[in-house]
MARSE-654346 format. One line per field, with one value per residue (C-alpha): residue number from 1; z, y, x. Coordinates in nm, 2 decimals. Example, Ala and Ser with C-alpha at 12.3 -4.5 7.8 and 13.67 -1.06 7.14 Angstrom:
REM residues 2
vexke = [1,2] $
zz = [0.78,0.71] $
yy = [-0.45,-0.11] $
xx = [1.23,1.37] $
//
This chain:
REM residues 323
vexke = [1,2,3,4,5,6,7,8,9,10,11,12,13,14,15,16,17,18,19,20,21,22,23,24,25,26,27,28,29,30,31,32,33,34,35,36,37,38,39,40,41,42,43,44,45,46,47,48,49,50,51,52,53,54,55,56,57,58,59,60,61,62,63,64,65,66,67,68,69,70,71,72,73,74,75,76,77,78,79,80,81,82,83,84,85,86,87,88,89,90,91,92,93,94,95,96,97,98,99,100,101,102,103,104,105,106,107,108,109,110,111,112,113,114,115,116,117,118,119,120,121,122,123,124,125,126,127,128,129,130,131,132,133,134,135,136,137,138,139,140,141,142,143,144,145,146,147,148,149,150,151,152,153,154,155,156,157,158,159,160,161,162,163,164,165,166,167,168,169,170,171,172,173,174,175,176,177,178,179,180,181,182,183,184,185,186,187,188,189,190,191,192,193,194,195,196,197,198,199,200,201,202,203,204,205,206,207,208,209,210,211,212,213,214,215,216,217,218,219,220,221,222,223,224,225,226,227,228,229,230,231,232,233,234,235,236,237,238,239,240,241,242,243,244,245,246,247,248,249,250,251,252,253,254,255,256,257,258,259,260,261,262,263,264,265,266,267,268,269,270,271,272,273,274,275,276,277,278,279,280,281,282,283,284,285,286,287,288,289,290,291,292,293,294,295,296,297,298,299,300,301,302,303,304,305,306,307,308,309,310,311,312,313,314,315,316,317,318,319,320,321,322,323] $
zz = [1.62,1.29,1.35,1.13,1.02,0.87,0.66,0.30,0.39,0.08,0.24,0.57,0.46,0.25,0.51,0.80,0.55,0.47,0.87,0.88,0.59,0.49,0.83,1.07,1.32,1.55,1.54,1.86,1.76,1.47,1.67,1.90,1.64,1.45,1.77,1.70,1.80,1.77,1.65,1.39,1.26,1.18,0.94,0.85,0.69,0.60,0.42,0.22,0.09,-0.01,-0.20,-0.38,-0.21,-0.08,-0.29,-0.08,-0.28,-0.17,-0.18,-0.11,-0.14,-0.45,-0.30,-0.07,-0.34,-0.60,-0.37,-0.29,-0.59,-0.74,-0.44,-0.54,-0.90,-0.82,-0.58,-0.78,-1.11,-1.13,-1.37,-1.10,-0.70,-0.60,-0.23,-0.07,0.32,0.64,0.77,1.11,0.95,0.70,0.53,0.42,0.35,0.14,-0.02,-0.03,-0.20,-0.46,-0.57,-0.69,-0.89,-1.03,-1.14,-1.29,-1.48,-1.61,-1.73,-1.90,-2.02,-2.44,-2.69,-2.79,-2.49,-2.23,-1.89,-1.71,-1.35,-1.04,-0.70,-0.33,-0.13,-0.25,-0.62,-0.56,-0.46,-0.71,-0.89,-0.64,-0.63,-0.71,-1.02,-1.29,-1.61,-1.93,-2.17,-2.32,-2.61,-2.43,-2.25,-1.90,-1.86,-1.62,-1.53,-1.23,-1.18,-0.97,-0.60,-0.34,0.01,0.21,0.32,0.04,-0.28,-0.39,-0.73,-1.04,-1.28,-1.05,-1.04,-1.41,-1.47,-1.25,-1.41,-1.78,-1.66,-1.53,-1.82,-2.06,-2.19,-2.19,-2.00,-2.01,-1.76,-1.71,-1.69,-1.44,-1.00,-0.85,-0.66,-0.67,-0.47,-0.70,-0.99,-1.18,-1.17,-1.23,-1.57,-1.65,-1.67,-1.82,-2.12,-2.15,-2.48,-2.35,-2.07,-2.25,-2.47,-2.21,-2.04,-2.34,-2.39,-2.05,-2.07,-2.35,-2.17,-2.19,-1.83,-1.50,-1.17,-0.89,-0.50,-0.30,0.00,0.35,0.50,0.82,0.90,0.87,0.56,0.31,0.13,0.44,0.48,0.19,0.24,-0.04,0.19,0.55,0.78,0.84,0.46,0.51,0.82,0.70,0.37,0.56,0.87,0.64,0.30,0.38,0.20,0.27,0.09,-0.30,-0.58,-0.73,-0.46,-0.55,-0.67,-0.35,-0.35,-0.01,0.09,-0.23,-0.44,-0.53,-0.66,-0.43,-0.46,-0.25,-0.19,-0.26,-0.63,-0.91,-0.77,-0.86,-1.20,-1.33,-1.53,-1.39,-1.25,-1.59,-1.79,-1.57,-1.59,-2.00,-1.91,-1.99,-1.69,-1.38,-1.10,-0.75,-0.48,-0.14,0.09,0.44,0.72,0.79,0.41,0.41,0.40,0.15,-0.08,-0.04,-0.18,-0.48,-0.56,-0.61,-0.84,-1.08,-1.21,-1.05,-1.27,-1.02,-0.74,-0.49,-0.10,0.17,0.28,0.57,0.37,0.18,0.40,0.60,0.22,0.15,0.51,0.48,0.17,0.27,0.55,0.31,0.49] $
yy = [-6.58,-6.68,-6.89,-6.78,-7.09,-7.16,-6.89,-6.83,-6.56,-6.35,-6.33,-6.31,-5.97,-5.83,-5.88,-5.67,-5.42,-5.33,-5.31,-5.11,-4.88,-4.87,-4.94,-4.72,-5.03,-4.97,-5.20,-5.32,-5.42,-5.62,-5.78,-5.90,-5.96,-6.17,-6.36,-6.18,-5.95,-5.61,-5.62,-5.91,-5.72,-5.40,-5.64,-5.75,-5.41,-5.36,-5.68,-5.59,-5.27,-5.44,-5.68,-5.43,-5.59,-5.18,-4.88,-4.55,-4.24,-3.89,-3.64,-3.32,-2.97,-2.81,-2.48,-2.62,-2.86,-2.54,-2.25,-2.45,-2.60,-2.24,-2.13,-2.44,-2.28,-1.95,-1.97,-2.31,-2.25,-2.63,-2.78,-2.94,-3.03,-3.36,-3.27,-3.61,-3.53,-3.60,-3.98,-4.08,-4.42,-4.36,-4.67,-4.57,-4.19,-4.32,-4.54,-4.19,-4.00,-4.28,-4.30,-3.92,-3.99,-4.34,-4.12,-3.85,-4.10,-4.30,-3.96,-3.82,-4.08,-4.09,-4.36,-4.38,-4.24,-4.33,-4.31,-4.32,-4.52,-4.44,-4.69,-4.70,-4.72,-4.43,-4.51,-4.88,-4.78,-4.62,-4.95,-5.14,-4.96,-5.05,-4.94,-5.03,-4.84,-4.81,-4.98,-4.73,-4.87,-4.73,-4.81,-4.83,-4.80,-4.84,-4.53,-4.70,-5.03,-5.31,-5.33,-5.57,-5.52,-5.80,-5.79,-5.51,-5.51,-5.14,-5.28,-5.02,-5.32,-5.48,-5.18,-5.08,-5.41,-5.38,-5.08,-5.20,-5.46,-5.21,-5.04,-5.36,-5.20,-5.28,-5.26,-5.25,-5.39,-5.14,-5.50,-5.36,-5.33,-4.94,-4.93,-5.01,-4.97,-4.67,-4.45,-4.67,-4.97,-4.73,-4.62,-4.96,-5.12,-4.78,-4.88,-5.18,-5.12,-5.25,-5.06,-4.78,-4.79,-4.89,-4.52,-4.38,-4.48,-4.36,-4.04,-3.93,-4.01,-3.83,-3.90,-4.01,-4.10,-4.04,-4.01,-3.77,-3.82,-3.70,-3.73,-3.85,-4.17,-4.37,-4.28,-4.52,-4.51,-4.59,-4.91,-5.03,-5.03,-4.78,-4.53,-4.54,-4.32,-4.16,-4.05,-3.92,-3.78,-3.60,-3.42,-3.34,-3.14,-3.02,-2.96,-2.87,-3.13,-3.15,-3.46,-3.61,-3.69,-4.07,-4.19,-4.01,-3.65,-3.45,-3.11,-2.79,-2.63,-2.39,-2.68,-2.61,-2.98,-3.08,-3.31,-3.54,-3.85,-4.05,-3.93,-4.15,-4.51,-4.51,-4.64,-4.45,-4.12,-3.81,-3.48,-3.32,-3.59,-3.57,-3.19,-3.29,-3.48,-3.33,-3.41,-3.51,-3.60,-3.63,-3.85,-3.78,-3.87,-3.90,-3.62,-3.61,-3.49,-3.14,-2.95,-3.17,-3.15,-2.77,-2.80,-3.04,-2.83,-2.52,-2.75,-2.66,-3.05,-3.12,-3.05,-3.20,-3.24,-3.53,-3.52,-3.48,-3.13,-3.11,-3.15,-2.87,-2.63,-2.62,-2.62,-2.33,-2.16,-2.23,-2.04,-1.75,-1.67,-1.78,-2.04] $
xx = [-2.20,-2.04,-1.69,-1.38,-1.28,-1.61,-1.66,-1.48,-1.25,-1.36,-1.69,-1.59,-1.35,-1.71,-1.89,-1.64,-1.58,-1.94,-2.03,-1.74,-1.76,-2.13,-2.31,-2.04,-2.02,-1.71,-1.41,-1.52,-1.87,-1.75,-1.49,-1.81,-1.97,-1.75,-1.62,-1.29,-1.01,-1.05,-0.66,-0.81,-1.07,-0.83,-0.61,-0.88,-0.97,-0.63,-0.62,-0.97,-0.83,-0.53,-0.74,-0.98,-1.26,-1.26,-1.13,-1.10,-1.04,-0.99,-1.24,-1.15,-1.29,-1.23,-1.15,-0.90,-0.69,-0.72,-0.58,-0.27,-0.22,-0.20,-0.02,0.24,0.25,0.30,0.58,0.77,0.68,0.53,0.26,0.04,0.05,-0.17,-0.21,-0.38,-0.59,-0.39,-0.43,-0.26,-0.11,0.21,0.09,-0.24,-0.08,0.13,-0.14,-0.34,-0.09,-0.01,-0.39,-0.40,-0.05,-0.18,-0.59,-0.37,-0.19,-0.53,-0.64,-0.25,-0.14,-0.17,-0.07,0.32,0.42,0.71,0.75,1.07,1.02,1.19,1.21,1.14,0.77,0.63,0.66,0.60,0.26,0.13,0.18,0.00,-0.33,-0.64,-0.84,-0.99,-0.74,-0.81,-0.52,-0.25,-0.03,0.30,0.57,0.71,1.10,1.30,1.51,1.76,1.92,1.77,1.80,1.63,1.51,1.33,1.03,0.93,0.92,1.09,1.23,1.28,1.20,0.93,0.73,0.77,0.65,0.32,0.23,0.27,0.02,-0.17,-0.22,-0.18,0.16,0.51,0.82,1.15,1.44,1.73,1.97,2.22,2.22,2.10,2.46,2.79,3.10,3.24,3.24,3.51,3.26,2.96,3.14,3.22,2.85,2.70,2.95,2.77,2.55,2.18,2.28,2.34,2.07,1.81,1.93,1.93,1.57,1.50,1.64,1.38,1.07,0.77,0.67,0.92,0.78,1.03,1.09,1.20,1.41,1.51,1.86,1.97,2.14,1.88,1.75,1.65,2.01,2.17,1.92,1.95,2.30,2.42,2.55,2.69,2.58,2.89,2.86,2.51,2.60,2.92,2.74,2.45,2.65,2.95,2.78,2.39,2.28,1.90,1.75,1.80,1.57,1.52,1.73,2.05,2.07,2.14,2.08,2.09,1.75,1.83,1.76,2.19,2.32,2.59,2.85,2.94,3.14,2.79,2.76,2.87,2.76,2.38,2.32,2.03,1.90,2.13,1.90,2.03,1.83,1.55,1.55,1.48,1.18,0.88,0.69,0.91,0.70,0.78,0.61,0.71,0.43,0.59,0.52,0.88,1.01,0.89,1.23,1.36,1.06,1.09,1.46,1.32,1.07,1.41,1.60,1.36,1.32,1.02,0.74,0.45,0.42,0.21,0.22,0.04,-0.17,0.09,0.36,0.17,0.11,0.48,0.62,0.41,0.49,0.84,0.90,0.71,0.95,1.22,1.39] $
//
């Protein structure tokens, strides 16, 4: 029996990963072999993925992907649909969707391009994807101001810098908070020349990476403290808001923009500015977001959608049933 403390952790991670992925031993068998609990083995396997010892890429049948993608192109007039196979674990599902976007960027980015970067867990997962990426003489620039959340790095500037390191590119910070308390404060911030110049450069980007949010009293913007549960509830029940693009562009199920009391409190690219960017890539991995994704697709802002297969099937069913 191998004693955990006597072994270099990297070696242990490698041996456990080989046993699980190459030799298809169960976690229980590995736990008995190494003298660990099954829970500990599960945590070590996740760590092996996080540290790049194990790289998992989504492979799905070309007929499956091309058929769904063509339906999305036909129904919504988008350029691409990046569809990941379903996974029960939410974090793993997010990684799988992010891997598709990361690989798409690797094949699409050209020297001289600019990428406007949003915030949130799904966009952050793209920057966290492990792999070997070609050097690109391009720029990643924040399309929204800074925000903080304890325990999670979802800030646009951190994501932008991480993506720049990944591609040996450059990064530009938007020196402003993402959220302010009222529209007067927002106007005061964007009058600043440095902030205004950065936003103008972001608006001229070739590609934008944004998340799609669903609306409920425990949604991500409420958790961040941007909006109150009461504001969100009023917007959904009384104004028909179904979701948001980039954390602040609110729309209904038909993709129509909705003017809410929450508008004009976030410092970032407007929906109209995003619409003018040649390639807007929207990422939403959670299986609770199908209706929000549908509304976002109908808005005409999105050029490429990245999501799960279950979301894709639900969206197509809703669209075909004219919901």
